[in-house]
C-alpha positions as CSV (number, residue, x, y, z in Angstrom):
1,M,170.7,-33.9,171.8
2,G,171.3,-32.8,175.5
3,S,169.7,-34.6,178.7
4,Q,166.8,-36.8,177.9
5,Q,165.2,-35.7,181.5
6,E,164.5,-32.3,179.9
7,H,161.1,-31.1,179.9
8,I,159.6,-28.3,178.0
9,V,155.7,-27.1,178.5
10,M,153.6,-25.5,175.3
11,L,150.8,-23.2,175.8
12,P,149.1,-22.7,172.2
13,F,146.3,-20.3,171.9
14,M,143.0,-22.2,171.8
15,A,142.2,-22.0,168.0
16,Q,142.7,-24.6,165.4
17,G,145.2,-22.6,163.5
18,H,147.5,-22.5,166.6
19,I,147.1,-25.9,168.3
20,I,147.8,-28.0,165.3
21,P,151.3,-25.9,164.6
22,F,152.1,-26.2,168.4
23,L,151.1,-30.1,168.4
24,A,153.5,-30.5,165.2
25,L,156.4,-28.6,166.9
26,A,156.1,-30.8,170.1
27,K,156.4,-34.1,167.7
28,Q,159.2,-32.3,166.0
29,I,161.3,-31.5,169.3
30,Q,160.5,-34.7,171.3
31,Q,161.4,-36.7,168.2
32,R,164.6,-34.8,167.5
33,T,165.5,-34.6,171.4
34,G,163.8,-37.4,173.5
35,F,162.4,-34.6,175.8
36,T,159.3,-34.7,177.5
37,I,156.8,-32.5,176.4
38,T,153.8,-30.9,178.1
39,I,151.0,-29.4,176.4
40,A,148.4,-27.2,178.4
41,N,145.1,-26.1,177.6
42,T,141.5,-26.1,178.2
43,P,139.7,-29.5,178.6
44,L,137.9,-29.7,175.3
45,N,141.0,-28.5,173.4
46,I,142.6,-31.2,175.1
47,Q,140.3,-34.0,174.4
48,Y,140.9,-32.9,170.7
49,L,144.5,-33.6,170.9
50,R,144.1,-36.8,172.8
51,T,142.8,-38.6,170.0
52,T,145.8,-37.7,167.8
53,I,148.5,-38.6,170.2
54,S,149.4,-41.5,172.7
55,T,149.9,-40.4,175.8
56,T,151.9,-42.3,179.0
57,S,151.0,-42.5,182.8
58,D,153.0,-40.5,185.4
59,D,156.1,-42.3,184.6
60,S,158.3,-39.4,184.1
61,S,161.5,-41.7,183.2
62,R,159.8,-42.0,179.8
63,P,160.0,-39.5,177.4
64,C,156.5,-38.3,175.7
65,I,154.3,-35.5,174.7
66,R,151.8,-35.1,177.7
67,L,148.3,-33.3,177.7
68,A,147.6,-30.9,180.8
69,E,144.0,-29.6,181.5
70,L,143.5,-25.9,182.5
71,P,140.3,-25.3,184.0
72,F,138.3,-22.8,182.2
73,C,134.5,-21.9,182.1
74,S,133.2,-20.0,179.0
75,S,129.9,-19.1,180.5
76,D,131.6,-17.1,183.2
77,H,132.6,-14.7,180.7
78,G,129.4,-14.3,178.9
79,L,130.3,-16.9,176.1
80,P,128.5,-19.6,175.0
81,P,128.8,-22.8,177.1
82,N,131.8,-24.9,176.5
83,T,133.4,-22.7,174.2
84,E,137.0,-23.5,174.3
85,N,138.2,-22.3,170.9
86,T,137.6,-19.7,168.3
87,E,135.3,-21.8,166.1
88,A,132.1,-20.3,165.4
89,L,132.1,-17.4,167.5
90,S,131.2,-13.8,166.4
91,F,133.6,-11.1,166.2
92,H,132.4,-9.5,169.4
93,Q,132.4,-12.8,171.1
94,I,135.9,-13.4,169.9
95,V,137.2,-10.4,171.8
96,D,135.5,-11.4,174.8
97,F,137.1,-14.9,174.3
98,F,140.7,-13.4,174.1
99,H,140.2,-11.6,177.6
100,A,138.3,-14.8,179.1
101,S,141.7,-16.5,178.0
102,K,143.9,-14.4,180.5
103,T,142.0,-16.4,183.4
104,L,144.3,-19.5,182.3
105,Q,147.3,-17.8,183.7
106,A,146.6,-18.8,187.5
107,P,146.1,-22.6,186.7
108,F,149.2,-22.5,184.2
109,H,151.3,-21.2,186.9
110,S,150.2,-23.7,189.3
111,L,150.7,-26.6,186.5
112,V,154.5,-25.3,186.1
113,S,155.1,-24.9,189.4
114,G,153.6,-28.3,190.2
115,I,156.1,-29.9,187.5
116,I,158.9,-27.9,189.5
117,E,157.8,-29.6,193.1
118,K,158.0,-33.0,191.1
119,E,161.0,-32.7,188.9
120,G,162.9,-30.5,191.4
121,R,163.9,-27.9,189.1
122,P,161.9,-25.7,186.4
123,P,161.2,-27.0,182.9
124,L,164.1,-26.5,180.1
125,C,161.4,-23.3,178.7
126,I,158.0,-22.8,178.1
127,I,157.2,-22.3,174.6
128,S,153.7,-20.0,174.2
129,D,151.8,-18.5,171.8
130,V,152.1,-14.8,170.9
131,F,148.9,-14.2,172.0
132,F,149.8,-15.4,175.9
133,G,152.2,-12.7,176.4
134,W,151.5,-13.3,180.3
135,A,153.4,-16.6,180.0
136,T,156.8,-14.7,180.0
137,E,155.6,-13.6,183.4
138,V,155.0,-16.7,184.4
139,A,158.2,-18.2,183.5
140,K,160.2,-15.4,185.1
141,S,158.4,-15.8,188.4
142,L,159.2,-19.7,188.5
143,G,162.9,-19.4,187.1
144,T,162.7,-20.5,183.8
145,S,162.6,-18.9,179.9
146,N,159.8,-18.4,178.1
147,V,160.1,-18.6,174.4
148,T,157.3,-17.3,172.0
149,F,156.0,-19.5,169.1
150,T,154.2,-17.3,166.0
151,T,152.4,-19.4,164.0
152,G,152.3,-17.1,161.4
153,G,155.6,-15.9,158.9
154,G,157.9,-13.5,159.7
155,Y,156.5,-10.9,157.4
156,G,152.9,-11.4,158.6
157,T,153.8,-11.3,162.2
158,A,156.0,-8.3,161.9
159,A,153.3,-6.6,160.6
160,Y,150.8,-7.6,162.9
161,I,153.1,-6.7,165.8
162,S,153.8,-3.3,164.4
163,L,150.3,-2.5,163.4
164,W,148.9,-3.2,167.1
165,Q,151.9,-1.5,168.7
166,N,151.8,1.8,166.7
167,L,148.3,2.1,165.2
168,P,149.9,4.2,162.5
169,H,146.8,4.4,160.4
170,R,144.9,6.4,163.3
171,A,147.7,9.0,162.1
172,T,146.8,9.7,158.7
173,D,143.6,10.6,156.7
174,S,145.1,8.8,153.8
175,D,143.9,5.6,152.9
176,Y,147.6,4.1,152.3
177,F,149.8,4.5,155.4
178,A,153.8,3.8,156.2
179,L,154.2,0.9,158.8
180,P,157.0,1.4,161.7
181,G,159.8,-1.1,160.7
182,F,158.7,-1.7,157.0
183,P,160.6,0.3,154.3
184,D,158.9,3.7,153.4
185,S,158.2,2.0,149.7
186,C,156.2,-0.8,151.2
187,R,152.8,1.2,151.8
188,F,149.8,-0.6,153.6
189,H,146.2,0.3,152.5
190,I,143.3,0.5,155.2
191,T,141.4,-2.0,153.5
192,Q,144.1,-4.6,154.5
193,L,143.3,-3.9,158.2
194,H,140.5,-6.1,159.9
195,Q,137.4,-3.7,160.9
196,Y,138.4,-4.2,164.7
197,L,141.9,-3.1,163.7
198,R,140.9,-0.3,161.8
199,A,138.5,0.9,164.4
200,A,141.3,0.3,167.3
201,D,142.4,3.7,169.1
202,G,144.3,2.1,172.0
203,T,141.4,2.1,174.5
204,D,138.9,-0.4,172.8
205,A,138.4,-4.2,174.0
206,W,140.8,-5.4,171.3
207,S,143.5,-2.9,171.9
208,R,143.2,-3.6,175.7
209,Y,144.1,-7.0,174.8
210,F,146.5,-7.4,172.1
211,Q,148.9,-4.6,173.0
212,P,150.1,-5.6,176.5
213,Q,149.9,-9.4,175.4
214,I,152.1,-8.5,172.7
215,A,154.6,-6.2,174.5
216,L,154.9,-9.2,177.1
217,S,155.8,-11.4,174.4
218,L,158.3,-8.9,172.9
219,D,160.1,-9.4,176.3
220,S,160.3,-13.3,176.1
221,S,163.9,-15.0,175.5
222,G,163.7,-15.6,171.8
223,W,161.1,-16.5,169.1
224,L,160.1,-19.6,167.4
225,C,158.8,-18.6,163.6
226,N,156.9,-21.1,161.7
227,T,158.8,-20.3,158.3
228,V,161.8,-21.0,156.4
229,E,164.6,-18.8,156.3
230,E,165.3,-19.1,152.6
231,I,161.5,-17.9,151.4
232,E,160.9,-14.8,153.2
233,P,164.4,-12.7,153.9
234,H,162.8,-9.8,153.7
235,G,160.1,-10.5,156.3
236,L,162.6,-12.2,158.8
237,E,164.9,-9.1,158.6
238,I,161.9,-7.0,159.4
239,L,160.8,-9.3,162.2
240,K,164.1,-9.5,163.9
241,N,164.1,-5.8,164.2
242,H,160.8,-5.8,166.1
243,V,161.4,-8.4,168.7
244,K,164.3,-9.4,170.9
245,P,166.8,-11.6,169.3
246,P,167.4,-14.7,168.8
247,V,164.7,-15.7,166.1
248,W,164.7,-19.2,165.0
249,T,162.9,-20.3,161.8
250,I,161.6,-24.0,162.5
251,G,158.9,-24.3,159.7
252,P,157.2,-25.5,158.3
253,L,155.6,-27.7,160.8
254,L,154.2,-30.0,158.0
255,P,153.9,-33.9,157.7
256,P,157.3,-35.5,156.6
257,A,155.1,-37.4,153.7
258,L,154.1,-33.7,152.4
259,L,157.7,-32.5,152.1
260,N,158.5,-35.5,150.8
261,H,155.3,-35.0,148.3
262,S,154.5,-38.1,148.4
263,L,151.1,-37.8,150.6
264,S,148.8,-40.7,150.6
265,S,144.9,-40.3,151.4
266,G,145.4,-42.4,154.4
267,S,147.8,-40.2,156.1
268,S,146.7,-38.8,159.5
269,I,147.9,-35.1,159.5
270,F,148.6,-33.5,162.7
271,G,145.4,-33.8,164.3
272,Q,143.4,-32.6,161.5
273,R,141.3,-36.0,161.5
274,A,140.7,-35.1,165.1
275,W,139.1,-31.7,164.2
276,K,137.2,-33.3,161.0
277,V,133.5,-32.4,160.6
278,P,131.2,-34.2,158.3
279,G,132.4,-33.7,154.8
280,V,133.4,-35.6,151.5
281,S,135.6,-38.3,152.0
282,P,139.4,-38.4,150.9
283,E,138.9,-41.3,148.7
284,K,135.8,-39.4,146.7
285,C,138.3,-36.2,146.4
286,L,141.0,-38.1,145.4
287,D,139.2,-40.3,142.9
288,W,137.3,-37.0,141.3
289,L,141.0,-35.5,141.0
290,D,142.3,-38.6,139.2
291,K,140.1,-37.9,136.2
292,H,141.4,-34.6,135.6
293,P,144.6,-33.5,133.8
294,Q,147.9,-32.6,135.8
295,S,147.5,-29.0,137.2
296,S,144.2,-28.3,135.9
297,V,141.9,-28.1,139.0
298,L,141.3,-24.7,141.1
299,Y,140.9,-25.7,144.9
300,I,139.1,-23.2,146.8
301,S,138.9,-23.3,150.3
302,F,138.7,-20.3,153.0
303,G,140.1,-22.2,156.1
304,S,138.6,-24.3,158.9
305,Q,136.4,-21.3,160.5
306,N,135.7,-18.8,157.9
307,T,133.1,-18.1,155.3
308,I,132.3,-15.1,152.7
309,S,129.1,-13.1,152.3
310,P,126.0,-14.7,150.2
311,S,126.4,-12.1,147.3
312,Q,130.4,-13.0,147.2
313,M,129.2,-16.6,147.2
314,M,126.9,-16.2,144.3
315,E,129.5,-14.1,142.2
316,L,132.2,-16.6,143.0
317,A,130.0,-19.6,141.7
318,L,128.9,-17.6,138.5
319,G,132.2,-16.7,137.8
320,L,133.8,-20.3,138.2
321,E,131.0,-21.7,136.0
322,D,131.8,-18.9,133.4
323,S,135.4,-19.9,133.4
324,G,135.0,-23.5,132.7
325,K,137.7,-24.5,134.8
326,P,137.8,-27.8,137.1
327,F,137.5,-26.8,140.8
328,I,136.7,-28.3,143.9
329,W,135.1,-25.9,146.5
330,V,134.9,-26.5,150.1
331,I,131.7,-24.6,151.2
332,R,129.9,-23.5,154.2
333,P,126.9,-21.4,155.0
334,P,127.8,-17.6,154.3
335,V,128.1,-14.8,156.6
336,G,124.9,-14.1,158.6
337,F,124.2,-17.6,159.1
338,D,125.5,-20.4,161.3
339,I,128.5,-21.7,159.7
340,K,128.0,-25.3,161.0
341,G,124.3,-25.2,159.8
342,E,122.4,-27.0,156.9
343,F,123.6,-25.5,153.6
344,R,121.0,-23.8,151.5
345,A,120.6,-24.0,147.8
346,E,119.4,-20.7,147.4
347,W,123.0,-19.6,148.3
348,L,124.2,-20.6,145.3
349,P,122.6,-20.2,141.4
350,E,119.8,-22.3,140.7
351,N,120.8,-25.8,139.9
352,F,124.6,-25.0,140.2
353,E,125.7,-27.8,142.4
354,Q,123.7,-30.3,140.2
355,R,124.9,-29.0,136.8
356,M,128.6,-29.0,138.1
357,A,128.2,-32.8,139.3
358,E,126.7,-33.6,135.9
359,S,129.3,-31.7,133.6
360,N,131.9,-33.0,136.1
361,Q,133.4,-29.2,136.4
362,G,133.3,-29.1,140.0
363,L,133.0,-30.7,143.2
364,I,131.3,-29.2,145.9
365,V,132.4,-30.4,149.1
366,H,130.5,-29.4,152.4
367,K,132.1,-28.2,155.4
368,W,135.3,-30.3,155.2
369,A,137.8,-31.7,152.8
370,P,141.4,-33.5,153.2
371,Q,143.4,-30.0,152.1
372,L,146.8,-31.6,152.3
373,E,145.8,-34.6,150.1
374,I,144.1,-32.4,147.8
375,L,146.9,-29.8,147.5
376,S,149.6,-32.5,146.8
377,H,147.8,-34.2,143.9
378,K,149.1,-33.8,140.4
379,S,145.9,-32.4,139.2
380,T,145.8,-29.4,141.6
381,G,146.8,-26.3,139.8
382,V,146.0,-23.3,141.8
383,F,144.7,-22.8,145.5
384,L,141.8,-19.8,146.3
385,S,142.7,-19.2,149.9
386,H,142.3,-17.1,152.5
387,C,145.9,-16.7,152.8
388,G,146.0,-18.2,156.6
389,W,149.8,-19.2,157.1
390,N,148.9,-23.1,157.5
391,S,147.5,-23.1,154.0
392,V,150.1,-20.9,152.9
393,M,152.7,-23.0,153.7
394,E,151.0,-26.3,152.6
395,S,150.3,-24.7,149.1
396,L,153.8,-23.3,148.4
397,C,155.5,-26.7,149.8
398,V,154.2,-28.5,147.0
399,G,154.5,-25.5,144.6
400,V,150.9,-24.5,144.3
401,P,150.4,-21.0,143.2
402,I,147.8,-18.7,145.1
403,I,144.6,-16.8,144.4
404,G,144.6,-14.6,147.7
405,W,141.4,-13.9,149.3
406,P,142.2,-12.7,152.8
407,L,139.5,-12.3,155.4
408,A,141.1,-11.8,158.8
409,A,144.1,-11.7,161.3
410,E,147.1,-11.3,159.4
411,Q,146.1,-12.7,156.2
412,C,146.2,-9.4,154.0
413,Y,149.8,-9.2,155.3
414,N,150.4,-12.4,154.0
415,S,148.6,-11.9,150.6
416,K,150.8,-8.6,150.1
417,M,153.8,-10.7,150.7
418,L,153.0,-13.5,148.3
419,T,151.9,-11.0,145.7
420,E,154.5,-8.4,146.0
421,D,157.5,-10.0,147.4
422,M,157.3,-13.9,146.2
423,G,155.2,-13.0,143.0
424,V,153.1,-16.6,143.9
425,A,149.8,-14.9,144.3
426,V,147.3,-12.5,142.8
427,E,144.6,-11.1,145.0
428,L,141.0,-11.5,144.0
429,T,139.3,-9.2,146.6
430,R,139.7,-9.1,150.6
431,G,137.4,-9.4,153.5
432,R,133.9,-10.3,153.6
433,Q,132.6,-6.9,152.3
434,G,135.0,-6.8,149.3
435,A,133.3,-6.0,146.1
436,L,133.3,-9.0,143.7
437,E,131.8,-9.7,140.5
438,R,131.7,-12.7,138.3
439,K,133.8,-11.4,135.2
440,E,136.6,-10.6,137.8
441,V,136.4,-14.0,139.3
442,K,136.7,-15.7,135.7
443,R,139.4,-13.1,134.5
444,V,141.4,-14.0,137.7
445,I,141.3,-17.7,137.5
446,E,142.0,-17.6,133.8
447,L,144.9,-15.4,134.2
448,V,146.4,-17.8,137.2
449,M,145.7,-21.1,135.5
450,D,146.9,-19.9,132.1
451,S,149.9,-22.2,131.4
452,K,151.7,-19.3,129.8
453,G,152.5,-15.7,130.9
454,K,151.5,-14.7,134.4
455,G,150.2,-18.0,135.4
456,E,153.4,-19.7,134.2
457,E,155.8,-17.3,135.8
458,M,153.5,-17.8,139.1
459,K,154.0,-21.6,138.6
460,K,157.5,-21.6,138.3
461,K,158.2,-19.2,141.4
462,A,156.1,-21.4,143.6
463,T,158.0,-24.5,142.4
464,E,161.3,-22.9,143.4
465,I,159.9,-22.1,146.7
466,G,158.5,-25.4,147.4
467,E,162.1,-26.6,146.8
468,K,163.4,-24.6,149.3
469,I,161.0,-25.4,151.6
470,R,161.4,-29.2,151.4
471,D,165.6,-28.7,151.4
472,A,165.1,-26.4,154.7
473,M,163.4,-29.8,156.5
474,R,166.0,-32.1,155.3
475,E,169.0,-33.1,157.5
476,G,171.5,-30.4,157.4
477,G,168.7,-28.2,156.3
478,S,168.2,-24.5,157.6
479,S,164.8,-25.4,159.4
480,L,166.2,-28.2,161.5
481,K,169.8,-26.3,162.1
482,A,167.5,-23.5,163.9
483,M,165.7,-26.4,165.8
484,D,168.9,-27.9,167.4
485,D,170.2,-24.1,167.7
486,F,167.1,-23.4,169.9
487,V,167.7,-26.6,171.8
488,S,171.4,-25.8,172.4
489,T,170.5,-22.4,173.4
490,M,167.8,-23.5,175.9
491,L,170.3,-26.0,177.7
492,S,172.8,-23.3,177.6
493,K,170.8,-20.9,179.8
494,R,170.5,-23.6,182.7
495,Q,172.3,-22.4,185.9
496,G,172.3,-23.7,189.1
497,Y,170.1,-27.2,188.7
């Protein structure tokens, strides 16, 4: 499609949950169009990416995915040395990290200017993260278009935008409040707001970053959304009312093997191996799953950089044991301890890990597990998840319903939609301070894993959504059509070159 000489520059935010979907998007555009793609980021993030893709020399005649380093020194901003993504940062450090990321604007401007000087015209467009609204200004100043890419879904993104723009919870004493742009019947609860958003008043450090960056992103030439048109029409309708059209639904950005529901343990999944930390091998997880009946296993993971409180961890373990259901649990040290540090037996019931191993009820995986391989295994029946959007899409793509435990970002809004709109989830608790008792853990697990009643209904709905997701990514499907329309629209914007 179009000229193979075209060039697109991408700018993801410095977090694993953003960089991996950007890389997946880059691969999909490059394979579909033959365009050259440049992904710009800080040096350490570029190193991670370099391990997953092959780059070429400066031969601009050969289409490829290129990587460009933007200088960034975390210690200049009061952050720990060599801190170039959000992993392992505390909440007060994360807001400093967001503000520090604005220093990438000048080197990014220089990078794009250099491309223009070399190629004689601006890139076809810049695709920037929703958190990098300043890229809209860079694009305008250099004669190209900026398109905002939200790595979340339509509903979650719309809620996130509206909350930061309006801070509606500040205008009421009630725990429930209406959200501008959403139906009046769709009420949000104060506990669905992360602590920094709950405390935001427009003058705090979080507001001073998010409000202007979101406003700038809303002025971009269009939005790419990592979702499927058919699975969340309500959320997408709301999003389209918030942002300047068009909105292209080009998701899910998942491996073709997963979309075909034929993932093998040896697959390399969009750079996740590059981010891997020591854990259990894919082979061990799959061998363990092979020993359990179909749809009988509960998979538990809170994403790449989240954990729960010590008391929650203890109650979750007790409830799991009480349920008697087989499980795989990806576990990290609890809140208040080094998430990358050594795990202590005292954080779990006495001899818990040993008992689970001896009875074959549970496989405790420390730090990292092959999530896509686990979710796509026939023995996996339910996913206890933090409801990060990448995890949600991975789970629904293979028809696995969800027990929601949202922790941060837009995860509570994802959980709300999965529960209320889709009917594929039940929420266990929310946040790191949320109350949790072993009997509630047992009750919810039994409810969702029941082959009759609510569990059966959720499984049926998740399976139907999985079919819609896979259909969207087949040739002629809505997501590939949206991708082609995005490219055509960008090509039509070219004037005078």
